[in-house]
N, C-alpha and C positions, 0 to 999 in steps of 0.2 A: 522697395520690396522685390528687388531683382532675384533674390534667392527663391522666390515663389513663381518665377516667370513661366515655367513649364506648365504648372497647374492653371495659371491665368490664361495661357494660350488655349488650353483645352476647353475652358469655360467659354472663351470668346468664340471658339469654333462652334460650340453648342448654340450660342446666341445667333450665329449666322444661319443655322439650320432651322431654328424654331419659327421664324416668320413665315415659312412655307407650310406650317402645320395649321390646319384649320379643323376645329371641332364645332359642328353646328349644335347650338343649344340655346334655349330660352332662359336658362338659369344664370343668375348674376350673384356674385359673392359681394354682399353689401359691406361686410367688415371682416377683417382677419386680424386676430391677435395671436402672434406666434411666440412661444417662450421656449428657448433652447437651453437645456440644462447640461452643461459640460463639467459639472463639479466632480464627477467620477469618470472612469474610463468607459462607461456605458453612456451614450448620448441619448437623452430622452427629450423629445420635442412634443409639447402640448400645443395644439393649434385650435383656437376657437373660431368657428366659421358661422357667419350668419348668411344664409342662402335664401334668395328670393326668386320666385318664378315670375318672370315678366312676360312670358308667352301665353298663348291661348290654350295650349294643350297641357294636360296634367303631367306631373313628373313623379315617378316612384323611386328613382335612384339618383344619387349624387356621385359623380366621378371625382376621384382624386388621383394625382399622378406624382411620381417621384423621378427625378432626373437620373441620367445614366450614372453619374458619379456616386450616387447613393444607393442604387438598387442592390449592388453586391453586398452592402453592409446592413441592409434593412433586415431586421430580425423579427419585428413584431409590430402589428398594426391593430388598433382598437378604436372603435367609434361609438359615441353615445349621443342621443338627442337630449338636449337640456331644455327643461320647461320650468318656468318660475324663476324667482330670485331669492337670495338670502336663505332664510330658514325654510321657505317654501320651494326651494330648488329641488327638482326631481330629475334624475338621470336614468334614461332608458337605453339599454344596450342595443346596438344596431349591428346586423350582420355585415361583415366586410369580406368580399370575395374578389379574387383576381378576375379581370375582365380582358376582353380582346383589345389589343392596342394597334389595330390596323390604322395606317396613315400616320403613325407616330414614329419618330426616329428609333433606330435599333437601340435596345437597352433601356428605354423608358418604360417604367412599370405603371400599369393602369389598374386601379381598384374601383369597385362599385360598392357604394354604401346603400343598402336597401332601407328605405324609410319605413317607419311604422305606419304612417298614413300618407295618402296621396297629397302631393303639393300642387294646389290649383293656382290659377292666375292671381297674383297679388299676395299669395301666402308666403310666409317665411318660416324657416326652421333654423335653430341654432344647434350646431354639431360640434362636439368636442372630440378632437382626434388626437390619439396618442400614437406616436411612432417611435420605435426604439432602434438604435443603430449600434453596431459593434465595430471595433477596429477603425473608428472614424477619427481618433486623435492620434496624430503621427508625432513621435518624439523628434524634437529638433533642438539641439544636436542629437544624433542617434546614439552617441556614446558619451557618458559622463563619468566623472570620478566619484569616489565615495562621498566626498564633501559637497558636491554640486547639487543644486536643486534641479528638478526635471522640468523642462519646458516642452510644450506640445503645440501643435498647429491644428486648427480646425478650419475646414473649408465648407462653405455653404453659399446660398443665395440670399441676398437681402430682400428679394421679392419672393412672395409665396408662389411656388410653381403650381399653377392651377390651369385647368382647361377652360376656365370661365373668366370673364371680365371681373376684375377686383376693383371695387370703388375706393376703399380705404384699407390700409394694412400697416401693421408695425411688427418688427422683429426684435426680440430681446434675448441677449445671450448672457447667461449667468455662469460666471467662472468661479472656481474654488477660492481665489484670492484676488486681491486688488492689484497684483503684479501682472499687468498686461504689457508685454514687451512692445508689441506693435499690432496694428489692425488697419484694415482698408477703410479709408475715410470716404464716406458717401453721404452727401448732405441730404437730409439732416442726420447727424450722428451725435450721440450723447453718451458720455461715460460717467457713471456714478459708482464709486467704490468698485465692486466686483461685477458690475453689470454694464453691458454695452448695448445701446438701443439704436436701431436703425428705423427711420421713419418718423412720422407717418408719410406714406406715399399714396397718391390718389390716382384713380382711373388708369389702372395698369391693364393692358390687354392680355388676352389669354396666352399662357406659356411665357410670361415675362420672366426674365432671369438675369440677375445682376450679381456676379460673384463677389464674395468677400473672404478675407483670410484673417484669422485672429491667432496671434502667437502669445501664449500666456503660460504662467507657472501652474503646474498641477502635480502635487506630490502625493495624491491619493493612491492607495494600492491599485495595481494593475494586474490582478490575478486572472489568468486565462487557463482554462483546462483544455488541453489539446484533445484528450479523449477521456470520457467518463463512461464506465460500464457498470450499470446498476443491475444486480442480480436479485430478483425477488422470488423466493421459493415459498409456496403455500403448503402447509401441512394441516390437514383437517383434524389433527390431534391437538390443535390449540395454539399454533404459533405461525407467524409470518416472519421469515428470516430475510433480512436485506443486507447485501454486501455491495460496497461501492469501491471500485478500483479506479483511482484517479491519477492522471498524469498532469501535474500542475507546472505552470511556467509563469515567470514575471514578464508581462508583455510590454513593459515600458522601455525606456532608454537603457541600452546595455551598459554594464559596469566596465569602465576603462581602468586599467591598472590593477594593483593589488588590493586585497581586502584586509583591513586591520580590525580584528575583533576587539582589541583593547580600546581603540578610539570609538568603536561602535557602542560598546558597553558603557563607556564614560559619557558619551553625548550622542545617543541614538537619533535624536531629533535633528541634529546638525550633521553628524557623520554617517547618515543613512536615511535622509529625509524621504527619499523616493522608494525605500524598501518597505517590506512588511514582514512581520514575524508571526502573526496569528490569523486564523480564519475562524469565523463563527458559523456553525451549522445548526440550523433549527430543525430538530428531529420531531417526529410526531409524538403527541402525548402518550405516555405509557411505554416508551422505548426502554428496553432492558438489555442486559448482557452486552453493553457497548464496549467495543474495542477499537484501537487505532494503532496500526503497525505498518511496517514497510518490509523490504527484502531482508533487512538485518534482523528484525524482530519487533517486539512491542516497543512503542514510543511512549514514554512516561509523561511527556510534556503535553498533557491535555487536562481539561477541567470540565466536569459534567455537572450541570445544574438542572434540576427537574422539579416540577410540582404537578398539580392536577391539570393545569392548562397547557403547559409546554415543557419541552425538554431541549436544553441548549448544550451543545458540545463545542467548546473552544479548543481548537487544536493548534499546536505550534510545531512546524517542521523542525528537523534536526539542526537547521541553520537558517539565519535570516535570508529572505528572498530578495535578491537584487535583480536588476534588469537582465534578462536572458538566462537567469538561473532556473534550474528545473528540479522537481522533486516528484517521486512517485510514492503513493501510500494507499492503504486500504482501510476503510471504515466499515464496521459491521455492527448490527444490532438486531434485536428481535422485537416483534410487536404482538400484542394479544390478538388472536384471530377474531374474537367476537366483535372487536371495534372496527374491523376493516373488511370483513367478509360477510355478505348478506345474501338473502334469498329473494329473488324477484317473484312477482305474482304468478308468472308462468312456470315456476319451479326451478328456473336456472339459478345457479350461484353466480355472484359477481364480486370481484375485488374492487375496492374503491380507495385509490391512493393518489398522491400527488406525483406529477410526471418528472419534473426537472430536479436539479441538484438542491440540497438543503442549504447550500452556502449563500451568504449574502453577497450581492453585487459581484458575481462571478460570471464571466463569459465562458460558455462551453462550445468549443469548435465542433465537436462531434459527441453526441450523447446516444448511447445504446442502452435500452431498457429491456431486460430479459425477464419475463414472468414465467416461472416454471410451475405448471399446474399439477395437481395431484395425479398420480398414475390412474388411468381409467377415465380421465376427463375427455369429453367429446364436444365437437362443434363450437370451438371458442371463437369469439369475435370481440372487437374493441370499439368503444365509443370514446372519442377524445375531441376537445373543442378546436383543434387545429390539425393541419395536415402533417402526417408522418409517413415514413416508409415502414412497411411491416411485412414479415414473413414468419414461418414456423420452423422449429427445429425439434429434434428429439434428444432428450438428456436422460442418462442413467444415474440413479442415485442409490442409496442404501436399500437393499432388498427389492429393487425394481426388477421386473421381468420383461415387460414389453416397452418400458421407457416412459418418460413423462413428456407431454407436449409442452414446448416452450414457445410462447408468443414473443417475438422480437420486434421492438419498435426502435427506429433510429431517426434522428433529426440532427441537422447541422445548424450552427449559429443560434444557440439556445441562450436565453437571458432569463433573469428571475421572473419576468412576467409570464413565462411558460410554465411556471410551477403551479399548474391547475390540476384539479382532480380528473382522473380518467378511470374508466371502468373496463374490466375484462370479464365478459360473460362466458359461462361454460355449463354444460350438463355434467352432472356427477351423480352416480348411484351410490347410496350408502353401503350397499353390499361390497363395493370395491374396497372399503376400509378394512374388510375382513381378510383381504388377500395377504397382507404382511403378517398379521398374527397367525394365520393358518400356516404360512411358510415357516415361521418360527416353531410352531408346534410340531409340524412334520419333520423339520430339521432335527429337533431334539429327540423325537421318537426314533428316527433313523440312527442317530448317534448312539442312543442307549441300546438299540437293537444290535448295533455293531459291537458295542462293548460286551454285551451278553454273549454274542457269537464268539468273540475273541477269547472269552474266558472258558469256553467249552471246547475249543480246538487246541490241539498240540502243534505249535509251530516251531518246536525246537529242532535243531539240526541233528541228524543221526550221529550217535556216539562212535560209530565206526567209520565215519567219513574222514577224508584227509584233512579238510578244513577244520573240523572239530578237534582232531588230534593236534593239529598245529596250534590251535588256540590254547589247548591245555598246556602244551610245551612252553608257549610264550608266557603263560601265567606262572608256570613253575620257575622259569628263568627270572621273572620279575620278583617272585618271592625269595629266590636265592640272592638276588642283588640286594633286596631290603635286609636279608639276614647278614649279608656281608657288611653292609653299612652299620648295622648294630654291633657287629664284632669289632669293627674299626673304632667305633665310638667308645666301646668298653676299653680297648687298648689305649686310646687317647686319654681316657679318664685315669688309667693306671699311670700314664706318663705325667699327668698333672700332679698326681699324688707324690710321685718321685721328686718332681720339682719342688713341691711344697716341703717335703722332708729335708731337702737341701737348704731351703730357706730357714727352716726351724733349726737346723744344725748350725748355720752361721749365726743365729740369734742366741741359742741356748748352749751350744757346744756338747749336746747330748748325743754321743756317737752311738750308743746302744739303741736308742729310739730310731735313729736313722737306719741302722742295720736291720732292725725289725721291719721297717717299711720296705726295705729292699727285698727281704725274704718274702713278704706278702705279695709284692709286685711280681717276683719271679714265678710264684705259684699261679697268679692270675694270668700272666702272659703264657705260661705253659698250657693252661686249660684252653684259653682262647685260640692258641695255635692249633690245637687239635680240631676245634670247630672250623677254623679257617681252612684247614687242609681238606676237610670234608666238603665244604662249599666249593672250593676250587676244583676238586675232582669232578663234582657234578657239572659245573659250568664248562669244564674242558671236554666232557663227554656229550654235551648237548649241542645239536646243530643250530638251534635257535639262538645260542649265545656266542656264536662265532664273531659277530660284529662288535661285541663289547669286551671280548676276552683280552685283547691287547691292553686295554685301559685297566682292566682288573689286575692283570699281571704287574703292570707298572705301579699301580697303587700298593699292592702287597709288598713288592720289592722296596719301594721307597719307605713304606711304613716300618718294615723290618730293619732297614738301614738306620732309620731315625731312632728306633728303640735300642739298637746296638750302640749307637753313639751316646745315647742318654745313659745307658747302663755303664758304659766306659767312663763317662764324665762323673757319674755317681761314685764309682769305685775310686777314681783319682781323688775326689774331694774328701771322701771318708778316710782314705789312707793318709792324706795330707793332714787332716785335722787330728787324726790319731797320733801322728808324729809331731803335732804341734808346730807345723810350719807357719810362717807368717802369711797373712791374707794376700799380700801382693804376689807372693810366690805361687800361692794356690791359683790366683786369677791368671797368672802367666801360663801355668801348666794346662789350664782348661780353655785358654783363649781360642786356639784353633778348632777345638771341638765345639765351642759355643757358636762360632760362625757357621760351621757346617750344619749344626742343629737348627739354627734359624732358617737356613735355606731349605732344609728338608721339611720343616714344619709348614712352610709356605707351599711347597710342592704338594704335600699330602692334602692340605686344605683345598687346593685347587682341584685335585683329582677327585676328592669327595664331592665337591660342588658339581663337577661334571657328571658324576654318577647320579645325582638328583635329577638331571635333565634326560636321563635315559628312559 
């Protein structure tokens, strides 16, 4: 086990320090049965202690300690006194509080369990202790490929670390699979399938410590939330809105090399055994308007199941989570106010909700819970069954004037066992609910009053002012440009009719009909030429049209040149047909005119489009 040498040296150094520690007590631990569950990435240790008072003085507290290597990862401690057996077994919760650790090595944590009744000489009590640890399983190797299974290392003591003499004790480690790569062999040691048992050991002095290391396979999901911000907003109009901003990371062995989605989809249990792709959130009953999204937008890979007793939301990130991969997302939902907001006997209102994340088996490195109280709330305070950091902020929401009081609770190293109910008490006057409706009524009243006032005042600009006259001139120029465009469209329509008459002449040979079309076209072009001249004279005389006059002149010139070319082409074709010249000769006579006409048509069309943008 050379690769674990550094950790073993630290433990041995700890062993050298402990013999100098002495805790005077008449309590003796008669029997210890310790079960360590490492089947997930959260380590849960259930310790059954039978404690006897062998001294003359009565005892009201039992001390428990945790060694230096575990203190930083200790997330939760709970103790209960056990009475009876089997169906008659009764569990009575006992308070557990941190105690002064004077005379102990630096970093050793000391807790005091307050007994429900005094322990006299010869009396015994059975205590069941639950301790939960985070980040206690270290991946080894730290990087694995997509096809590799995840191996982790767990370090602990085969001896129960106690400030009292321990007469008999055993330690059992339950792993998620029977694949145990290696472990520290301490007689007696027994391995059965996925369980490793150390002991029994007898007559262990206070603070006995014997390190062991277990290296085993664990492909269970390692979801870790780096930071979770829960925003709870209370509205006395009937709703509690909850929004959770989550920064998720896979806390297991980092993925080495590339990721193949094809292999993952074909064999996810083999080509991604240590990854996870879904998380289950247990929402409160009655949750509605549930959504799940990230920075990109709504994420459709979620499934909501609800009934009268529970609401479950199964979410799937946009990609499977491998070691070291991260994802950020937001979950939101509403709750009926009547199920979570109550009134105390002293008239205070209080919110009753669970504290931690709704996700199963997730470690939260930092949890921030923000409870936004209704505007006008006063004297808020919190009751919660464990210690948290708290302060207050001010938040402004819709129609707020003085802002809402926000109670902010924060805690690190949060596990599912922290998902207990907490209460936020505050004073609130029902008259405060009238503030927002009154603001709306006053706002609408002022708006309609402004509309009435506006309709009775003349805000128009004086008709003799320079700006008003300039505005009129700009409007006249715009009307003239639109008239010019209409004239041009009429002249283009005449051109199309002339082209059509030439097509009919080639098909029927009716020269007289073609000449009649030419006569009508000449009359139309003559009439529109008069209108065009009038528009041009106006634009040339207006100072507001100086910026568009060059374009207008170019358009008129190009259009006239196009019409002249078309009329010349028409005359050549009619004269040639009248003389019964061959078709090839006619085409050769008008070929140069045809090319010029095509170019002029394109230029006129472009100039007309440019006029639309003016």
